[in-house]
Every structure is written in C-alpha cells, then in structure tokens.
N, C-alpha and C positions, 0 to 999 in steps of 0.2 A: 800479277796481276789476279790470277786465279787464286792463290793463296789469301790476296787481299778481299776477295768476294766472299771466299769460303768463310773468312774470319766474320765478315759483316753479316752472312747468313746465321752464323752460330750466335752472334750477338743478338741480331734480331729475333731469332728463335728463342732465346732466353728471354728477352723482353716481353714476346708474346705469350710465353709461358707465365712469366711473373703477373703479367695484364690478367691472363685468363684466371690465375689465383686469387687475385686481388677482387676480380669482378665476383667469383664464386663465392668469396668470404663476405663480399659486401651484400649480394643477395642472400646468403644464409642469415647474415647480420638483420637484414630488414625482415625476413621471415621470422626471425625470432622476436624482433620488436613488435610486429602486427600479432604473434600469437601472445605474447605476453599482454599487449593492448587490449585483444579479445578476451584474456582471462580475467583482467581486471575489472571487477563489478562494484557497482553500488548495491548495497545490501541493507535491507531493513530487517532486524531481529525483534520479534515479539517475545518475550519471556513471561510465562504466566506466574502466579503466586506459589502454586504448588513446586514449581521448579525452583524457587528461592527461600522456600521456608522449611522448618522442620514440621513433623507431623501435628504438632500442638499448635502451629501458626507462628512460631517465632522465627525469626529472619536467620538463615543459616548462612554465615560469612563464607564458609569453606565453598558453598555452592555459587555463591556470587563470585567469588575468587576465580573459580573455575571457569566460569562463563566469560569473565573479564581475560583470562588467559587466552582462551580461544579467540576473542575479539583481538586482542594484541597480535595473536599469530595471523590473524586474516590480515590486519594492517599491516604487518611485515610483508605479507606477500603482494602488498601493492592495491587490496581491496580497500572501500571506503565502506564505514558502517554507521548507520542510525539504529540505536537501541530504544526500544519501546517497551519500558518495564512496568510490570504489575508489582504488587507486593507493599504499596504504601498503606493501605488499610491492615493488611495481613500482619504487617511489621510493627504497627502502632498501636492495636486495640488491649493488647495485653498491658502495655505501659500505662493504660488508663484504668485498669483494674477489671476489664471485662473477663469473664472466664471464657467465653465464646465469641465469635465474631458477630458484631451486634447487626440489628436488621432494621433499625429506625435511622432514617436518613441521617440526621443530626449527629447521630452517635457514629455513624461511617465517615462524616467528613469530619470529626474531631479526631477521630483514628488516622484518618489520610493525614490530617495537619501535623501529627506527632510522628507517624510512619515515614513521611516522606522526607523529613530531615535526616531520619536515622537512614535512610534507604540512600539518599545522595552521599551523605558521610562516607558510608561503606563504599559505594561505588568510586568516589573522589580518592579514597585511600588505595584501592586495587588498581586503578587506572594509573596514577601517579607512580606506582611501583613499576609501571612498564613505561614511564615518560611521556604518558598521553593525557592530554588536556580533555576535560569533559565541559558541556555546557548543558543546562537542563531547560526544557519547554514544557510548561503546564498549560495544556490546551483544553478548550471546552468546544463543544459542537459550534457554539456561536463563531467561533474563530474560523471556523469553515464555511460557514453561511454567509457571513458579511465579505463581500468581495474583498475591501481594503484590508481587513486583520488577516485574510487567507493568504493573500499576496505579501503581507507583513512577515507573516509565519514562514512564508516559503523563502523569502529573502534572508531570514535571519538562519534557516537550515543551511542554505546555500553558503552563506559566510562561514559558518562553523566548520563544514566540510571544506572548503577552500582554505581555511586555517589549519587544517590539521587535527581538529577535534572530534570528539565522538559525541554527538548529540544525544541525549537522554531525554526522551519524550514519556509524558505520562497526563493521563485525563486529570484535569485540575478538580478533583473531587471535593475540595473545600468550599468552591464557589459554586461548581455546577448548579443549575437551578432544577434540571432533571434528576429524578432519583436515580442513584447508582446502581445500575442493572448489571445483567448478565452478560459478559463479553464486552464491556466498554472498550477495552484496550484491544480485542479483536479488530474492532471495527476501526479503533482510531489507527492501528498499526497499518491497515489497508488504504485509509486515507492519507497517511504520511507517506506510504510508499508509492501511492499514486501521485501525490503532490511533487516528490523529488524525482520521478521517472525512474524509480529503482529498477535494477535488472532483476531482483529476487527478493522475495518476501519469505522468511523463515519463522513458522509459528512454532515455537518450542512449547512442548505440552506433557501431559502426564500419559499419553496414548502414541502409540507409533502410527497414527494416521487415521483414515476412514475405513469402516468395515461395512458390511451389507447388513449387519445386525450388530447388538451389543455385545461383544466377545466374551464379557464377563459373565453373561446368562445364557448365550446361544453356543453351543459347541460347534454349530454350522456356518458361524460367521466367517466370511472371508474377506481378507485384506484388500483393499483397492489401491492399485500402485498409481494409476493415473486416472486423471479425470479431464475429458476434452470439452465437456459442457456440464454446467451445474442446472439440473432440472428438477422437477417435483420428485422423480423416483429417487434421485440421488438425496433429497432433502429428507425424504422418508428413513432413509438409512441412519441418519444423524441422531444420536440420543441426547440425553439431558447434560446438565453438568457433571463434572468427574469429581475432584476431592472436595472436602468441605471447606477448605482453604481459600480456593480461587473462586472467581465468579463467572469462568468461562464455560461453554458447552460448545459441541461439535456444530450445532445449528449456527451459532455467532461467527464461528471460525468459516463456515459454508459462505456465509453473508459476507463475510470479510474478504474471502478467496474471490468471489462474485465481483465485488467491486474492483479489486485489484486487478484482476486479469482483463476485465473489461476496460481498464485504463492501461493495458500494456504490460503488466508486472507479472511474472512467472510466481507462483506460490507453491510452498511445500510445507506440509504438516508433518512434523515427526517429534519423536520423544526426547525429552532432554536428558533422560537417565542413561541412555547409550553413551560410552566412552567417546569422547572427543565428538559429540554430537553436532555441534555447530560446524566443525570443520569438515566433517562427512558430508553434512548437508549441502555445503557450498560446492563440494567435489561432486556431488551427485552420486555417492556411493553409501546411501543410509537408506534403512528401510522407513518408507513413509508415503505419503499420497501427495502427488505432484499435480497442480492445477495447470493447463496449458494457457498460454495468453490467447485472449480472444480478440482485442483491437489495440489501437495506440491512440491515444487522446492528449492534446495539448493540455497546459495547466488550465487555460480559460475554459475549454470543453468540458473538463472535469469539474470545475467549479459549476458549471451549468447543469450537468447530469448528475452529480452526487450531493453536491453542498446547497446551492440556492434554495431559498425558500418560494415555491410558486405562489403568485398573488392570485391565479385564477385559470380557469381552463378553457380550452377552445374546441369545439366540436367542427370537424371539418368534412367535407365530402369525400367519396372514395378516390376521386380524380386528384384532389388536393393532398390527400394522404400518400398516394402512388408518388406523385411529384416531389414530395418531401424524402419519402424514405428509400425509393428506388432511383430516381431520376436526379435526385440531388439538387432540387431547384428550390427557389424560395417560396413562401407561403404568400398567396394574393389574397386581399380581401374578398373577392367573390367566393372564394373556397370556403370561407367561414359561415357555418350554418347558424352557431348559437355560442353566446360566451357567459361564463358564470365568474363571479368575483369582482372586487373593486380595484381594479388593476389600471395603473396609468403608463403612458408611453415610457419605456425603458424598463419595466417592470419584468420578470420572468414569469412565463405561463406554461402550463402542460398542455400538450395536444393530444386530443383523442378522434379517432374515427368514429363517425356518426354511428350509433348502435352499439358502441363500448365503452367501457369505462377505464381500459388499461391504456395508460399513455403511449403513444407511439414516438414521443420525443418532448422536448422542452426547448424554448427559444424565448429570446428577448423581443417583446412585442413593440412594434413602432406606433401603435395608437392606445389610447384609452378606450375602455369598454364601449363607452357609448357611441364614440366617433367610429370605432371599426365596425360596429353593428349597422351603423348608418351607410358607411361606404360598401359594406359587403351587398346591400340593396340598391346601390346607387350605379347605373352603368357608366362605362368610360374607364380610362386609364387611371391607376391610383399607385402610390408607392407600396412597398411590400409590406404586409402585417408582420410577418418576420423573414428578416433577410437571411439567406444561406449561411452567412459568416457567423450568424448568431444563433444558430441551430444545432442540436446534438441528438440524433437518433437513439431511443433506448431499447430497440428491439433487438 
C-alpha cells in the first residue's frame, strides 16, 4: 500500500511539474503575443521630392527602390504602412521640356499629370518585386472639407490596408483649384495620419530634424531631439524650404506635426539620407525630432477640428466659454452674445470668447443665425445651440 501511494505521489508530482511547465510556456507565449501586438504599428510615411530625385530633378529609381525595400521590411515585421509621396511634379517637368521647375500653376499641374504616371509606374514595379500590391489615392483639400468625401476616402484606405495593400497618397495637383504651394504633402500626410489613427507619422526629408536656427548658416544651431508642445518660439526656429526640387519647408512640417499630434499621432522628422532611415525611425533609434502626442480625436471630431469649412462665428460670454472648454458642457442660446455669417442649422461654426478673435473650438450649430440670436434674448428653456457631442475644443 505504501509503495502504491509513493508511486501515485511520483505520478502526481510529474503531472504537476508538466502542468507548471505548460502554464509557464502558455504565459510566455501570451507575453510574446502581447509584445508583438504592441510592436505592430500603423505607420504613415511621407517622402519629399528631394528624397526621390537627382540633383537636376529627375526621378532616381534607386532611391525609390530603397524606400520600397524598407517599407517591405516593415511589412514583414507586421506593420501596416501608408505612403504619402511627393515627386510627381519633380518627375514630370523635364519630360515636358522645362529646364527648371515651373512656377506657373498650369505648368505645375501639367508636370504633375506627366510625373504622376511615371512615379506610380516605378512604385508598382518596385512593390511587385516584393509581392506587395499598391493602391493610388489622389486627394484634394475638398476631399477633407466635405464630410461625405472625407468618410469615403477613409473607407477606401481602410479596405486597402485590410487587404494587405500599400496605399500611395498624393495631392491631386492636376485638378486642385488652389495654387500648389509649399509643403502641400506635409499637410496631406498629417491629415491622412490623423484620418486612419496612425501610431506614427514619419516625415522623411533632407535634414535630420528641427534646429534652434538654420544649421547651414549658424554654427551655434542646436539640434532639437523632442518637442512636447509646438509654440511660437518653436515656430521661430523653423526656416524656409530646403532644396530647389521640393516644395516643403520646416514651417509646413511643424504645421503638419501640430495637426497630427493634436489628433493623437506621434510624429518624427528625420533625414532620408541615413542608411535604413525608415527602419531606424520606426525602431526609435535615428537622429531626428520627435513630436509627442497631444490629444486623441475620433474621425468625426478630426473632421470638425481640421477639415470642415466654418460657415460663421459665434461670440460667447466667459461663462459659456468655461462651460464648453473646462466643464465639457453644451452651449446654450443664452450664452451667445453675437453671431456672424449666413449659417443654417447643421452648419459648422467657430466659437470665440467675447473680446477675442481666437477660436476656442468648433461645433455643429442647432439653429440658423437669426433664430439663434432671437433665442439668445428670449427667457426660458431652449435646445442646445451646440450639443456637446457636436463640439471640439481647439485650445
């Protein structure tokens, strides 16, 4: 009997040992899974013209192929990538016989029409070599300001990412009604990063981040590694456009970083010239300037904050301003002191505190202008002028 009990104890000890090992292995596998899940990111990469072209402005296939190789490596690690690419005008203007980059808007648009095809042809060839499909999205500012088009663009990006493709986004220069200006794709990349709730926006450029002054002319210029908040002092550090090929400058990159970080996206500005620059940027071990996240916004509030076109302005008293910004309450008609603009119920308006022209936020108004001003002067209970769910604070 004692021998039988001893045998049972040995068996039970072995079972317990195996059970403990299995539990430990299971926990470790879960920890690895959580770690890998945390490492997998949605990354928006913006590459400037100077990073894709030769000095004379011609498209450099070897530079583009190297960028694609790094994106393919990120994909192999489990990351999802959206590429916002400049280079259409730079790639196309010489094909039309221009000796230098054109300045007239029609000439720029014609160059973009030629260059966009050349650019996408090269991207498709390089990505297919890695077995990766691509999808091109050409967007304008109107695609962001119109709510329906905004959500359609968002849905298209989501499907492309879900199906394993790399979306390639560019400003639709050929049909844009506004003049093609400095840093269009810096702003566009921030808008796209905010739209898809990216974890990281990498701005690849020809300089390794932000400095306290222009490092090419000031030997005392210091590199800025991290920015917690973008303010006027920081903006004063930003210089003009870099190379003659691109359109971007540090000012527009700061504006893009401000938009993205307010929407919950971390931003990194770094040089594309460094070896494996994109891979090191995602790993967090490259020299550059990192901008910390400020807020998190839903897609709907992003549209309100950054893309919708306000149809009017409301000036409110100090109590109403405090209720909106600090107490997270709705705006009631009695708090409205004055209104400008020909807006109707359902339009987007900006709201300022009386005595200031700086908006404290934006919202969808519940009344037309004349009706709202009449209610503001009428005692009694009324519906909200702007409901809290239709409001976003901009401060």
